[in-house]
PDB file of N, CA, C and O in Angstrom, chain B, residues numbered from 101:
ATOM      1  N   MET B 101     118.747  98.414  82.056  1.00  0.00           N
ATOM      2  CA  MET B 101     119.603  98.259  83.201  1.00  0.00           C
ATOM      3  C   MET B 101     119.868  96.778  83.474  1.00  0.00           C
ATOM      4  O   MET B 101     121.005  96.396  83.749  1.00  0.00           O
ATOM      5  N   ALA B 102     118.848  95.955  83.402  1.00  0.00           N
ATOM      6  CA  ALA B 102     119.037  94.520  83.619  1.00  0.00           C
ATOM      7  C   ALA B 102     119.937  93.938  82.547  1.00  0.00           C
ATOM      8  O   ALA B 102     120.777  93.083  82.826  1.00  0.00           O
ATOM      9  N   GLU B 103     119.760  94.403  81.319  1.00  0.00           N
ATOM     10  CA  GLU B 103     120.589  93.914  80.220  1.00  0.00           C
ATOM     11  C   GLU B 103     122.057  94.253  80.472  1.00  0.00           C
ATOM     12  O   GLU B 103     122.938  93.434  80.213  1.00  0.00           O
ATOM     13  N   ASP B 104     122.317  95.454  80.975  1.00  0.00           N
ATOM     14  CA  ASP B 104     123.697  95.857  81.271  1.00  0.00           C
ATOM     15  C   ASP B 104     124.315  94.967  82.345  1.00  0.00           C
ATOM     16  O   ASP B 104     125.479  94.581  82.237  1.00  0.00           O
ATOM     17  N   ALA B 105     123.539  94.639  83.383  1.00  0.00           N
ATOM     18  CA  ALA B 105     124.042  93.785  84.459  1.00  0.00           C
ATOM     19  C   ALA B 105     124.346  92.381  83.947  1.00  0.00           C
ATOM     20  O   ALA B 105     125.377  91.800  84.287  1.00  0.00           O
ATOM     21  N   VAL B 106     123.453  91.842  83.135  1.00  0.00           N
ATOM     22  CA  VAL B 106     123.670  90.501  82.581  1.00  0.00           C
ATOM     23  C   VAL B 106     124.873  90.502  81.649  1.00  0.00           C
ATOM     24  O   VAL B 106     125.684  89.576  81.681  1.00  0.00           O
ATOM     25  N   ASN B 107     124.995  91.532  80.822  1.00  0.00           N
ATOM     26  CA  ASN B 107     126.148  91.622  79.922  1.00  0.00           C
ATOM     27  C   ASN B 107     127.456  91.711  80.697  1.00  0.00           C
ATOM     28  O   ASN B 107     128.453  91.111  80.296  1.00  0.00           O
ATOM     29  N   ALA B 108     127.463  92.453  81.802  1.00  0.00           N
ATOM     30  CA  ALA B 108     128.669  92.551  82.633  1.00  0.00           C
ATOM     31  C   ALA B 108     129.014  91.199  83.244  1.00  0.00           C
ATOM     32  O   ALA B 108     130.186  90.829  83.313  1.00  0.00           O
ATOM     33  N   ALA B 109     127.992  90.456  83.690  1.00  0.00           N
ATOM     34  CA  ALA B 109     128.233  89.126  84.259  1.00  0.00           C
ATOM     35  C   ALA B 109     128.771  88.171  83.197  1.00  0.00           C
ATOM     36  O   ALA B 109     129.646  87.353  83.482  1.00  0.00           O
ATOM     37  N   ILE B 110     128.258  88.272  81.986  1.00  0.00           N
ATOM     38  CA  ILE B 110     128.729  87.420  80.881  1.00  0.00           C
ATOM     39  C   ILE B 110     130.193  87.717  80.581  1.00  0.00           C
ATOM     40  O   ILE B 110     130.999  86.803  80.403  1.00  0.00           O
ATOM     41  N   ARG B 111     130.530  89.012  80.526  1.00  0.00           N
ATOM     42  CA  ARG B 111     131.928  89.389  80.270  1.00  0.00           C
ATOM     43  C   ARG B 111     132.834  88.947  81.413  1.00  0.00           C
ATOM     44  O   ARG B 111     133.920  88.413  81.187  1.00  0.00           O
ATOM     45  N   SER B 112     132.378  89.173  82.637  1.00  0.00           N
ATOM     46  CA  SER B 112     133.180  88.837  83.815  1.00  0.00           C
ATOM     47  C   SER B 112     133.440  87.339  83.913  1.00  0.00           C
ATOM     48  O   SER B 112     134.543  86.913  84.253  1.00  0.00           O
ATOM     49  N   GLY B 113     132.427  86.549  83.614  1.00  0.00           N
ATOM     50  CA  GLY B 113     132.567  85.098  83.699  1.00  0.00           C
ATOM     51  C   GLY B 113     133.068  84.464  82.424  1.00  0.00           C
ATOM     52  O   GLY B 113     133.215  83.245  82.340  1.00  0.00           O
ATOM     53  N   ASN B 114     133.335  85.305  81.420  1.00  0.00           N
ATOM     54  CA  ASN B 114     133.806  84.813  80.126  1.00  0.00           C
ATOM     55  C   ASN B 114     132.853  83.736  79.582  1.00  0.00           C
ATOM     56  O   ASN B 114     133.276  82.675  79.125  1.00  0.00           O
ATOM     57  N   LEU B 115     131.550  84.051  79.649  1.00  0.00           N
ATOM     58  CA  LEU B 115     130.513  83.103  79.253  1.00  0.00           C
ATOM     59  C   LEU B 115     130.080  83.332  77.812  1.00  0.00           C
ATOM     60  O   LEU B 115     130.348  84.378  77.222  1.00  0.00           O
ATOM     61  N   LYS B 116     129.416  82.343  77.269  1.00  0.00           N
ATOM     62  CA  LYS B 116     128.860  82.447  75.923  1.00  0.00           C
ATOM     63  C   LYS B 116     127.336  82.276  76.033  1.00  0.00           C
ATOM     64  O   LYS B 116     126.851  81.168  76.263  1.00  0.00           O
ATOM     65  N   PRO B 117     126.584  83.373  75.867  1.00  0.00           N
ATOM     66  CA  PRO B 117     125.128  83.287  76.028  1.00  0.00           C
ATOM     67  C   PRO B 117     124.476  82.446  74.935  1.00  0.00           C
ATOM     68  O   PRO B 117     124.931  82.427  73.791  1.00  0.00           O
ATOM     69  N   ALA B 118     123.410  81.755  75.308  1.00  0.00           N
ATOM     70  CA  ALA B 118     122.683  80.906  74.360  1.00  0.00           C
ATOM     71  C   ALA B 118     121.830  81.734  73.402  1.00  0.00           C
ATOM     72  O   ALA B 118     121.558  81.306  72.280  1.00  0.00           O
ATOM     73  N   ASN B 119     121.405  82.929  73.848  1.00  0.00           N
ATOM     74  CA  ASN B 119     120.581  83.790  72.995  1.00  0.00           C
ATOM     75  C   ASN B 119     120.814  85.252  73.371  1.00  0.00           C
ATOM     76  O   ASN B 119     121.535  85.555  74.322  1.00  0.00           O
ATOM     77  N   GLY B 120     120.197  86.144  72.615  1.00  0.00           N
ATOM     78  CA  GLY B 120     120.322  87.571  72.881  1.00  0.00           C
ATOM     79  C   GLY B 120     119.383  88.021  73.989  1.00  0.00           C
ATOM     80  O   GLY B 120     118.713  87.212  74.631  1.00  0.00           O
ATOM     81  N   CYS B 121     119.354  89.296  74.190  1.00  0.00           N
ATOM     82  CA  CYS B 121     118.509  89.888  75.226  1.00  0.00           C
ATOM     83  C   CYS B 121     117.034  89.610  74.922  1.00  0.00           C
ATOM     84  O   CYS B 121     116.577  89.798  73.794  1.00  0.00           O
ATOM     85  N   VAL B 122     116.303  89.165  75.932  1.00  0.00           N
ATOM     86  CA  VAL B 122     114.877  88.881  75.741  1.00  0.00           C
ATOM     87  C   VAL B 122     113.997  89.906  76.454  1.00  0.00           C
ATOM     88  O   VAL B 122     112.773  89.846  76.342  1.00  0.00           O
ATOM     89  N   THR B 123     114.601  90.844  77.185  1.00  0.00           N
ATOM     90  CA  THR B 123     113.802  91.812  77.934  1.00  0.00           C
ATOM     91  C   THR B 123     113.667  93.162  77.251  1.00  0.00           C
ATOM     92  O   THR B 123     112.929  94.022  77.732  1.00  0.00           O
ATOM     93  N   ASP B 124     114.362  93.365  76.140  1.00  0.00           N
ATOM     94  CA  ASP B 124     114.340  94.690  75.518  1.00  0.00           C
ATOM     95  C   ASP B 124     112.972  95.084  74.972  1.00  0.00           C
ATOM     96  O   ASP B 124     112.735  96.269  74.736  1.00  0.00           O
ATOM     97  N   HIS B 125     112.084  94.150  74.767  1.00  0.00           N
ATOM     98  CA  HIS B 125     110.750  94.452  74.242  1.00  0.00           C
ATOM     99  C   HIS B 125     109.649  94.303  75.292  1.00  0.00           C
ATOM    100  O   HIS B 125     108.474  94.480  74.972  1.00  0.00           O
ATOM    101  N   LEU B 126     110.002  93.987  76.525  1.00  0.00           N
ATOM    102  CA  LEU B 126     109.011  93.791  77.579  1.00  0.00           C
ATOM    103  C   LEU B 126     108.727  95.098  78.314  1.00  0.00           C
ATOM    104  O   LEU B 126     109.634  95.902  78.534  1.00  0.00           O
ATOM    105  N   HIS B 127     107.481  95.306  78.690  1.00  0.00           N
ATOM    106  CA  HIS B 127     107.087  96.468  79.482  1.00  0.00           C
ATOM    107  C   HIS B 127     107.003  96.059  80.946  1.00  0.00           C
ATOM    108  O   HIS B 127     106.632  94.927  81.259  1.00  0.00           O
ATOM    109  N   ILE B 128     107.349  96.984  81.844  1.00  0.00           N
ATOM    110  CA  ILE B 128     107.160  96.704  83.257  1.00  0.00           C
ATOM    111  C   ILE B 128     105.675  96.857  83.581  1.00  0.00           C
ATOM    112  O   ILE B 128     104.925  97.440  82.799  1.00  0.00           O
ATOM    113  N   VAL B 129     105.256  96.341  84.723  1.00  0.00           N
ATOM    114  CA  VAL B 129     103.852  96.392  85.121  1.00  0.00           C
ATOM    115  C   VAL B 129     103.404  97.852  85.203  1.00  0.00           C
ATOM    116  O   VAL B 129     104.065  98.673  85.839  1.00  0.00           O
ATOM    117  N   GLY B 130     102.300  98.166  84.568  1.00  0.00           N
ATOM    118  CA  GLY B 130     101.761  99.519  84.564  1.00  0.00           C
ATOM    119  C   GLY B 130     102.208 100.363  83.389  1.00  0.00           C
ATOM    120  O   GLY B 130     101.714 101.476  83.204  1.00  0.00           O
ATOM    121  N   ALA B 131     103.138  99.853  82.587  1.00  0.00           N
ATOM    122  CA  ALA B 131     103.663 100.647  81.469  1.00  0.00           C
ATOM    123  C   ALA B 131     102.807 100.541  80.216  1.00  0.00           C
ATOM    124  O   ALA B 131     102.720 101.499  79.448  1.00  0.00           O
ATOM    125  N   TYR B 132     102.178  99.398  79.997  1.00  0.00           N
ATOM    126  CA  TYR B 132     101.412  99.196  78.763  1.00  0.00           C
ATOM    127  C   TYR B 132     100.196 100.118  78.746  1.00  0.00           C
ATOM    128  O   TYR B 132      99.366 100.070  79.655  1.00  0.00           O
ATOM    129  N   GLY B 133     100.090 100.942  77.735  1.00  0.00           N
ATOM    130  CA  GLY B 133      98.962 101.856  77.607  1.00  0.00           C
ATOM    131  C   GLY B 133      99.125 103.160  78.360  1.00  0.00           C
ATOM    132  O   GLY B 133      98.220 103.994  78.350  1.00  0.00           O
ATOM    133  N   TRP B 134     100.273 103.357  79.021  1.00  0.00           N
ATOM    134  CA  TRP B 134     100.493 104.584  79.779  1.00  0.00           C
ATOM    135  C   TRP B 134     100.717 105.759  78.846  1.00  0.00           C
ATOM    136  O   TRP B 134     101.361 105.631  77.805  1.00  0.00           O
ATOM    137  N   ASP B 135     100.175 106.905  79.234  1.00  0.00           N
ATOM    138  CA  ASP B 135     100.328 108.141  78.471  1.00  0.00           C
ATOM    139  C   ASP B 135     100.885 109.200  79.426  1.00  0.00           C
ATOM    140  O   ASP B 135     100.394 109.312  80.549  1.00  0.00           O
ATOM    141  N   PRO B 136     101.884 109.974  79.023  1.00  0.00           N
ATOM    142  CA  PRO B 136     102.449 110.992  79.914  1.00  0.00           C
ATOM    143  C   PRO B 136     101.422 112.001  80.431  1.00  0.00           C
ATOM    144  O   PRO B 136     101.635 112.612  81.478  1.00  0.00           O
ATOM    145  N   ALA B 137     100.329 112.181  79.721  1.00  0.00           N
ATOM    146  CA  ALA B 137      99.297 113.121  80.160  1.00  0.00           C
ATOM    147  C   ALA B 137      98.229 112.459  81.023  1.00  0.00           C
ATOM    148  O   ALA B 137      97.258 113.115  81.400  1.00  0.00           O
ATOM    149  N   SER B 138      98.382 111.193  81.341  1.00  0.00           N
ATOM    150  CA  SER B 138      97.345 110.480  82.094  1.00  0.00           C
ATOM    151  C   SER B 138      97.170 111.008  83.512  1.00  0.00           C
ATOM    152  O   SER B 138      96.140 110.759  84.139  1.00  0.00           O
ATOM    153  N   PHE B 139      98.157 111.731  84.026  1.00  0.00           N
ATOM    154  CA  PHE B 139      98.016 112.275  85.374  1.00  0.00           C
ATOM    155  C   PHE B 139      96.862 113.276  85.445  1.00  0.00           C
ATOM    156  O   PHE B 139      96.252 113.436  86.502  1.00  0.00           O
ATOM    157  N   THR B 140      96.558 113.949  84.337  1.00  0.00           N
ATOM    158  CA  THR B 140      95.453 114.910  84.351  1.00  0.00           C
ATOM    159  C   THR B 140      94.114 114.199  84.521  1.00  0.00           C
ATOM    160  O   THR B 140      93.230 114.685  85.227  1.00  0.00           O
ATOM    161  N   VAL B 141      93.972 113.067  83.879  1.00  0.00           N
ATOM    162  CA  VAL B 141      92.744 112.277  84.017  1.00  0.00           C
ATOM    163  C   VAL B 141      92.621 111.761  85.446  1.00  0.00           C
ATOM    164  O   VAL B 141      91.531 111.760  86.018  1.00  0.00           O
ATOM    165  N   LEU B 142      93.732 111.326  86.016  1.00  0.00           N
ATOM    166  CA  LEU B 142      93.725 110.834  87.393  1.00  0.00           C
ATOM    167  C   LEU B 142      93.274 111.933  88.349  1.00  0.00           C
ATOM    168  O   LEU B 142      92.431 111.694  89.214  1.00  0.00           O
ATOM    169  N   ALA B 143      93.824 113.128  88.202  1.00  0.00           N
ATOM    170  CA  ALA B 143      93.457 114.238  89.086  1.00  0.00           C
ATOM    171  C   ALA B 143      91.990 114.627  88.917  1.00  0.00           C
ATOM    172  O   ALA B 143      91.319 114.946  89.899  1.00  0.00           O
ATOM    173  N   GLN B 144      91.490 114.605  87.693  1.00  0.00           N
ATOM    174  CA  GLN B 144      90.101 114.993  87.437  1.00  0.00           C
ATOM    175  C   GLN B 144      89.107 113.947  87.917  1.00  0.00           C
ATOM    176  O   GLN B 144      88.014 114.299  88.362  1.00  0.00           O
ATOM    177  N   ASN B 145      89.460 112.679  87.838  1.00  0.00           N
ATOM    178  CA  ASN B 145      88.529 111.605  88.191  1.00  0.00           C
ATOM    179  C   ASN B 145      88.610 111.183  89.650  1.00  0.00           C
ATOM    180  O   ASN B 145      87.785 110.394  90.112  1.00  0.00           O
ATOM    181  N   TYR B 146      89.577 111.690  90.371  1.00  0.00           N
ATOM    182  CA  TYR B 146      89.755 111.284  91.768  1.00  0.00           C
ATOM    183  C   TYR B 146      88.588 111.793  92.603  1.00  0.00           C
ATOM    184  O   TYR B 146      88.324 112.995  92.647  1.00  0.00           O
ATOM    185  N   LYS B 147      87.905 110.893  93.251  1.00  0.00           N
ATOM    186  CA  LYS B 147      86.775 111.250  94.111  1.00  0.00           C
ATOM    187  C   LYS B 147      86.994 110.609  95.480  1.00  0.00           C
ATOM    188  O   LYS B 147      87.087 109.388  95.605  1.00  0.00           O
ATOM    189  N   ARG B 148      87.071 111.440  96.477  1.00  0.00           N
ATOM    190  CA  ARG B 148      87.247 110.931  97.834  1.00  0.00           C
ATOM    191  C   ARG B 148      86.599 111.930  98.788  1.00  0.00           C
ATOM    192  O   ARG B 148      86.836 113.134  98.691  1.00  0.00           O
ATOM    193  N   MET B 149      85.806 111.443  99.681  1.00  0.00           N
ATOM    194  CA  MET B 149      85.210 112.311 100.688  1.00  0.00           C
ATOM    195  C   MET B 149      86.187 112.417 101.850  1.00  0.00           C
ATOM    196  O   MET B 149      86.818 111.432 102.234  1.00  0.00           O
ATOM    197  N   LYS B 150      86.308 113.617 102.403  1.00  0.00           N
ATOM    198  CA  LYS B 150      87.217 113.807 103.529  1.00  0.00           C
ATOM    199  C   LYS B 150      86.564 114.712 104.559  1.00  0.00           C
ATOM    200  O   LYS B 150      85.626 115.451 104.261  1.00  0.00           O
ATOM    201  N   LYS B 151      87.083 114.636 105.778  1.00  0.00           N
ATOM    202  CA  LYS B 151      86.576 115.477 106.856  1.00  0.00           C
ATOM    203  C   LYS B 151      87.477 116.693 107.016  1.00  0.00           C
ATOM    204  O   LYS B 151      88.703 116.594 106.955  1.00  0.00           O
ATOM    205  N   THR B 152      86.840 117.843 107.221  1.00  0.00           N
ATOM    206  CA  THR B 152      87.604 119.048 107.511  1.00  0.00           C
ATOM    207  C   THR B 152      87.937 119.049 108.997  1.00  0.00           C
ATOM    208  O   THR B 152      87.476 118.189 109.747  1.00  0.00           O
ATOM    209  N   TYR B 153      88.734 120.014 109.411  1.00  0.00           N
ATOM    210  CA  TYR B 153      89.065 120.111 110.836  1.00  0.00           C
ATOM    211  C   TYR B 153      87.827 120.385 111.676  1.00  0.00           C
ATOM    212  O   TYR B 153      87.784 120.039 112.857  1.00  0.00           O
ATOM    213  N   GLY B 154      86.823 121.002 111.072  1.00  0.00           N
ATOM    214  CA  GLY B 154      85.574 121.265 111.778  1.00  0.00           C
ATOM    215  C   GLY B 154      84.635 120.071 111.806  1.00  0.00           C
ATOM    216  O   GLY B 154      83.572 120.141 112.423  1.00  0.00           O
ATOM    217  N   GLY B 155      85.007 118.965 111.145  1.00  0.00           N
ATOM    218  CA  GLY B 155      84.195 117.767 111.143  1.00  0.00           C
ATOM    219  C   GLY B 155      83.228 117.665 109.975  1.00  0.00           C
ATOM    220  O   GLY B 155      82.501 116.678 109.862  1.00  0.00           O
ATOM    221  N   LYS B 156      83.207 118.665 109.107  1.00  0.00           N
ATOM    222  CA  LYS B 156      82.322 118.645 107.946  1.00  0.00           C
ATOM    223  C   LYS B 156      82.903 117.718 106.879  1.00  0.00           C
ATOM    224  O   LYS B 156      84.113 117.710 106.653  1.00  0.00           O
ATOM    225  N   VAL B 157      82.040 116.937 106.224  1.00  0.00           N
ATOM    226  CA  VAL B 157      82.474 116.029 105.162  1.00  0.00           C
ATOM    227  C   VAL B 157      82.328 116.741 103.823  1.00  0.00           C
ATOM    228  O   VAL B 157      81.245 117.202 103.463  1.00  0.00           O
ATOM    229  N   ILE B 158      83.442 116.823 103.090  1.00  0.00           N
ATOM    230  CA  ILE B 158      83.454 117.512 101.796  1.00  0.00           C
ATOM    231  C   ILE B 158      84.177 116.643 100.768  1.00  0.00           C
ATOM    232  O   ILE B 158      84.954 115.764 101.140  1.00  0.00           O
ATOM    233  N   PRO B 159      83.928 116.883  99.469  1.00  0.00           N
ATOM    234  CA  PRO B 159      84.669 116.127  98.448  1.00  0.00           C
ATOM    235  C   PRO B 159      86.136 116.544  98.441  1.00  0.00           C
ATOM    236  O   PRO B 159      86.463 117.728  98.530  1.00  0.00           O
ATOM    237  N   GLY B 160      87.001 115.559  98.335  1.00  0.00           N
ATOM    238  CA  GLY B 160      88.435 115.830  98.285  1.00  0.00           C
ATOM    239  C   GLY B 160      88.928 115.866  96.855  1.00  0.00           C
ATOM    240  O   GLY B 160      88.355 115.226  95.973  1.00  0.00           O
ATOM    241  N   ALA B 161      89.978 116.608  96.629  1.00  0.00           N
ATOM    242  CA  ALA B 161      90.583 116.703  95.298  1.00  0.00           C
ATOM    243  C   ALA B 161      92.036 116.249  95.387  1.00  0.00           C
ATOM    244  O   ALA B 161      92.653 116.312  96.450  1.00  0.00           O
ATOM    245  N   MET B 162      92.565 115.799  94.276  1.00  0.00           N
ATOM    246  CA  MET B 162      93.963 115.378  94.238  1.00  0.00           C
ATOM    247  C   MET B 162      94.796 116.486  93.603  1.00  0.00           C
ATOM    248  O   MET B 162      94.474 116.983  92.524  1.00  0.00           O
ATOM    249  N   ASP B 163      95.851 116.856  94.280  1.00  0.00           N
ATOM    250  CA  ASP B 163      96.780 117.850  93.766  1.00  0.00           C
ATOM    251  C   ASP B 163      97.435 117.322  92.488  1.00  0.00           C
ATOM    252  O   ASP B 163      97.722 116.130  92.382  1.00  0.00           O
ATOM    253  N   SER B 164      97.670 118.203  91.529  1.00  0.00           N
ATOM    254  CA  SER B 164      98.244 117.753  90.257  1.00  0.00           C
ATOM    255  C   SER B 164      99.660 117.211  90.423  1.00  0.00           C
ATOM    256  O   SER B 164     100.065 116.322  89.674  1.00  0.00           O
ATOM    257  N   ALA B 165     100.422 117.726  91.390  1.00  0.00           N
ATOM    258  CA  ALA B 165     101.772 117.196  91.626  1.00  0.00           C
ATOM    259  C   ALA B 165     101.703 115.758  92.133  1.00  0.00           C
ATOM    260  O   ALA B 165     102.534 114.926  91.770  1.00  0.00           O
ATOM    261  N   VAL B 166     100.714 115.472  92.967  1.00  0.00           N
ATOM    262  CA  VAL B 166     100.532 114.111  93.482  1.00  0.00           C
ATOM    263  C   VAL B 166     100.104 113.176  92.360  1.00  0.00           C
ATOM    264  O   VAL B 166     100.629 112.070  92.232  1.00  0.00           O
ATOM    265  N   SER B 167      99.149 113.620  91.547  1.00  0.00           N
ATOM    266  CA  SER B 167      98.691 112.756  90.450  1.00  0.00           C
ATOM    267  C   SER B 167      99.810 112.523  89.438  1.00  0.00           C
ATOM    268  O   SER B 167      99.901 111.441  88.859  1.00  0.00           O
ATOM    269  N   LYS B 168     100.655 113.515  89.220  1.00  0.00           N
ATOM    270  CA  LYS B 168     101.784 113.350  88.301  1.00  0.00           C
ATOM    271  C   LYS B 168     102.773 112.329  88.864  1.00  0.00           C
ATOM    272  O   LYS B 168     103.270 111.472  88.134  1.00  0.00           O
ATOM    273  N   HIS B 169     103.053 112.424  90.161  1.00  0.00           N
ATOM    274  CA  HIS B 169     103.962 111.460  90.792  1.00  0.00           C
ATOM    275  C   HIS B 169     103.406 110.042  90.690  1.00  0.00           C
ATOM    276  O   HIS B 169     104.122 109.121  90.298  1.00  0.00           O
ATOM    277  N   LEU B 170     102.137 109.865  91.040  1.00  0.00           N
ATOM    278  CA  LEU B 170     101.530 108.534  90.985  1.00  0.00           C
ATOM    279  C   LEU B 170     101.545 107.980  89.568  1.00  0.00           C
ATOM    280  O   LEU B 170     101.841 106.804  89.362  1.00  0.00           O
ATOM    281  N   SER B 171     101.229 108.816  88.603  1.00  0.00           N
ATOM    282  CA  SER B 171     101.207 108.379  87.210  1.00  0.00           C
ATOM    283  C   SER B 171     102.592 107.963  86.730  1.00  0.00           C
ATOM    284  O   SER B 171     102.736 106.946  86.053  1.00  0.00           O
ATOM    285  N   HIS B 172     103.600 108.739  87.076  1.00  0.00           N
ATOM    286  CA  HIS B 172     104.958 108.420  86.623  1.00  0.00           C
ATOM    287  C   HIS B 172     105.539 107.224  87.373  1.00  0.00           C
ATOM    288  O   HIS B 172     106.335 106.468  86.815  1.00  0.00           O
ATOM    289  N   ALA B 173     105.147 107.049  88.631  1.00  0.00           N
ATOM    290  CA  ALA B 173     105.685 105.939  89.424  1.00  0.00           C
ATOM    291  C   ALA B 173     104.961 104.621  89.167  1.00  0.00           C
ATOM    292  O   ALA B 173     105.590 103.562  89.160  1.00  0.00           O
ATOM    293  N   TYR B 174     103.642 104.674  88.954  1.00  0.00           N
ATOM    294  CA  TYR B 174     102.846 103.454  88.862  1.00  0.00           C
ATOM    295  C   TYR B 174     102.166 103.246  87.510  1.00  0.00           C
ATOM    296  O   TYR B 174     101.512 102.224  87.303  1.00  0.00           O
ATOM    297  N   GLY B 175     102.310 104.192  86.594  1.00  0.00           N
ATOM    298  CA  GLY B 175     101.744 104.039  85.259  1.00  0.00           C
ATOM    299  C   GLY B 175     100.242 103.864  85.281  1.00  0.00           C
ATOM    300  O   GLY B 175      99.525 104.615  85.942  1.00  0.00           O
ATOM    301  N   THR B 176      99.774 102.870  84.556  1.00  0.00           N
ATOM    302  CA  THR B 176      98.334 102.638  84.453  1.00  0.00           C
ATOM    303  C   THR B 176      97.728 102.113  85.752  1.00  0.00           C
ATOM    304  O   THR B 176      96.506 102.020  85.871  1.00  0.00           O
ATOM    305  N   LEU B 177      98.561 101.771  86.717  1.00  0.00           N
ATOM    306  CA  LEU B 177      98.066 101.298  88.013  1.00  0.00           C
ATOM    307  C   LEU B 177      97.896 102.438  89.016  1.00  0.00           C
ATOM    308  O   LEU B 177      97.549 102.189  90.171  1.00  0.00           O
ATOM    309  N   ALA B 178      98.133 103.678  88.599  1.00  0.00           N
ATOM    310  CA  ALA B 178      98.064 104.827  89.501  1.00  0.00           C
ATOM    311  C   ALA B 178      96.684 104.985  90.136  1.00  0.00           C
ATOM    312  O   ALA B 178      96.583 105.359  91.304  1.00  0.00           O
ATOM    313  N   GLU B 179      95.630 104.706  89.386  1.00  0.00           N
ATOM    314  CA  GLU B 179      94.280 104.824  89.947  1.00  0.00           C
ATOM    315  C   GLU B 179      94.066 103.833  91.085  1.00  0.00           C
ATOM    316  O   GLU B 179      93.423 104.162  92.081  1.00  0.00           O
ATOM    317  N   ARG B 180      94.595 102.639  90.946  1.00  0.00           N
ATOM    318  CA  ARG B 180      94.475 101.643  92.022  1.00  0.00           C
ATOM    319  C   ARG B 180      95.229 102.091  93.263  1.00  0.00           C
ATOM    320  O   ARG B 180      94.747 101.929  94.384  1.00  0.00           O
ATOM    321  N   VAL B 181      96.410 102.654  93.061  1.00  0.00           N
ATOM    322  CA  VAL B 181      97.207 103.136  94.191  1.00  0.00           C
ATOM    323  C   VAL B 181      96.483 104.286  94.881  1.00  0.00           C
ATOM    324  O   VAL B 181      96.449 104.350  96.110  1.00  0.00           O
ATOM    325  N   ALA B 182      95.905 105.194  94.098  1.00  0.00           N
ATOM    326  CA  ALA B 182      95.164 106.320  94.670  1.00  0.00           C
ATOM    327  C   ALA B 182      93.956 105.836  95.463  1.00  0.00           C
ATOM    328  O   ALA B 182      93.611 106.429  96.485  1.00  0.00           O
ATOM    329  N   ALA B 183      93.319 104.784  95.012  1.00  0.00           N
ATOM    330  CA  ALA B 183      92.149 104.253  95.719  1.00  0.00           C
ATOM    331  C   ALA B 183      92.530 103.669  97.072  1.00  0.00           C
ATOM    332  O   ALA B 183      91.730 103.684  98.007  1.00  0.00           O
ATOM    333  N   ILE B 184      93.739 103.161  97.175  1.00  0.00           N
ATOM    334  CA  ILE B 184      94.205 102.585  98.439  1.00  0.00           C
ATOM    335  C   ILE B 184      94.553 103.683  99.434  1.00  0.00           C
ATOM    336  O   ILE B 184      94.340 103.531 100.637  1.00  0.00           O
ATOM    337  N   ALA B 185      95.090 104.789  98.926  1.00  0.00           N
ATOM    338  CA  ALA B 185      95.580 105.873  99.794  1.00  0.00           C
ATOM    339  C   ALA B 185      94.473 106.537 100.580  1.00  0.00           C
ATOM    340  O   ALA B 185      94.732 107.462 101.349  1.00  0.00           O
TER     341      ALA B 185
END
């Protein structure tokens, strides 16, 4: 997407770029080492104590839809985001 925007600006300004695209091989933060199935590990390893409405403290679990969202949105940083939540 960034490459498309830069290319449009180059065409619009009738510019001559000094070099080719340098971002086509770069990963965004959290992408390096990410696996599409990593959400399952996140859901299984999530440990959080929570209070029930009755005041009892029990172990909390992460819903697989939530872990899938976090994994797809934050990649390898999903565990850090879950720890903050």
